[in-house]
C-alpha positions, 0 to 999 in steps of 0.5 A: 232697851233704850239707855237711861239719859242721865238727867242733872237737875240743878237747883238752890242757887245764890238767888233770893228766890233759892226757896222756889227753886228746891220747890220747883225741883222737887216736883221735877224730882217726883214726876220725871219718868224713871223708865226714861231718865236716871236722877242726878240731883245738883243742889247748890248753896245758897254761898255758891256751894256745889254738892252732888247726891243731895236731892231736892226732896232730902233739902225739904226735909231738912228746911226748905234750903240747901244745907252748906256741908263741907262736902262740896264739890266742883262744879265742872266735875259735878256737871262731867257725867250728865247727859243734859241738864234741867237748871230749875234755877230761878233769878240770877245766877241761874236764870240770867245766863251765867249757868247756861254760859257754864253749860255751852262750854262743857258742851252739854245739852240743857232746858231752857234759853241760851246765854243771851235771851237768859240775860236779856229776859231777867234784866227788866230794863233790857226786856223793856227797851227790847219790847219798845224797838220791836213796837210792843205795847207795855207800861210807861217806865224809866230806869235808874241807877242805884247810885244815882237813886242815893245821891239824887233822890229829888232827880228821881222823884221829878222824873217820876211825877213828870213822866209817870204819876203816882202810884207806880212801881218800884224793882229790882231790874233783875230779880224774879218772883217779884221779889224787891218789888214795892207799889208806892202811893204816894211820894213820900213812899219812893225813897224807901221802895228805891232803898229796897230794890236796891238791896237787890241791883244795881239798875233800878226799873220804875213803872207806871201803874196799870189798872187792869186784869193780869194775864199769863201764856205759857210758850214752848218750843224752839224754832217753831214754839206753840202757846198754851191758854191764856190763865188770869192771875187774880192775886190775894193781895193789893198786887201779885208779890212774893207772899201773893205768889207762894203764901196766899191764896190767890188764883188761877183761873184757866182758861183765863175769861177773854173773848175768842178775838183776845185768846187769838191776840194774847197768844200771838203777842206771847209767841212774837215777844218770845221769838223777838228775844231769842227764847228756846224751850219754855218761857212764861210771858205775862200780861195785863190787860188794861180795864180802860181801853181792853189793849194787852200790855207786855209786862215781862218774859220768864225764860225758867218760870216756877215749875212746881206743879201748882205753879202757873207754867206747867198748870197751863199746859196741863189745860191745854193737854200736856200733862206734867211728865209729858212737859218735862220729857218735852223741854228734855226733847227740846234741849237735846234738839237745840244742842244736836243743831248748834253742833251742826 
């Protein structure tokens, strides 16, 4: 009999996406094959305290965030006794290369991209600059520091008016799940949007508005990744913000109503972006399909996308023939393969 692997599921964390992480971890906890894995819960509170023995289902039963208990553990000791880690942590302090760096130091195999790709993909400003370097089509954008926005709001407004126009989107550079994003219709609303984004990050991205459809692809693999069927997001709100993603009745249409040529185009773009940014394991690649000319514009690459049963990433794979439980298995195999390759 093959011994079970000790699978450490890391969840919660210091990000504003803490609650989403708990939900993702709960789905993994329910679906993982107990004949293959001995499940090891590793909970991280919003203040960064680590706890062992508190699984995501227990957390959900008490609320939607990891409680601040007194039995705090040392991270190294918590991780020391696992065979492979699934850091289902979204946003800063989890999806940005920090946890990945700790796992690298401890020589623990883990699901997902490495330090560099994780950091680059979460930082929207850096990712967009790389997209430009590789020639990927994308919407025009500007990047400003928090201090500049606070000290020279007139300069920010002038740049937006001259280079992007209104409406536009204002985002914190390092955040996911549409946290801190505003759609700005008129100049008078720009300061408030900048202030909101600045509460989440010191670097702010401003993008031109795209009148288009939102298309997503799931990518799976290391050196030879494969891509799912595309899906289309139909937001319940004016744009696909946090509430539209997790509270309101937004629709995910699978497969997206695209022509065969469009499907091939967006799948190839997703694979190219995944490889260009050096991703491993998994990522969801998001696009706009511009209505004016039918061109796909890359929006962002998410290296640890939402992983609940109703999240786009697993649902796109389910529609492509890979069940949720098998997807977990595949990701763990990829983690172990990448770890073995690096060791060799």
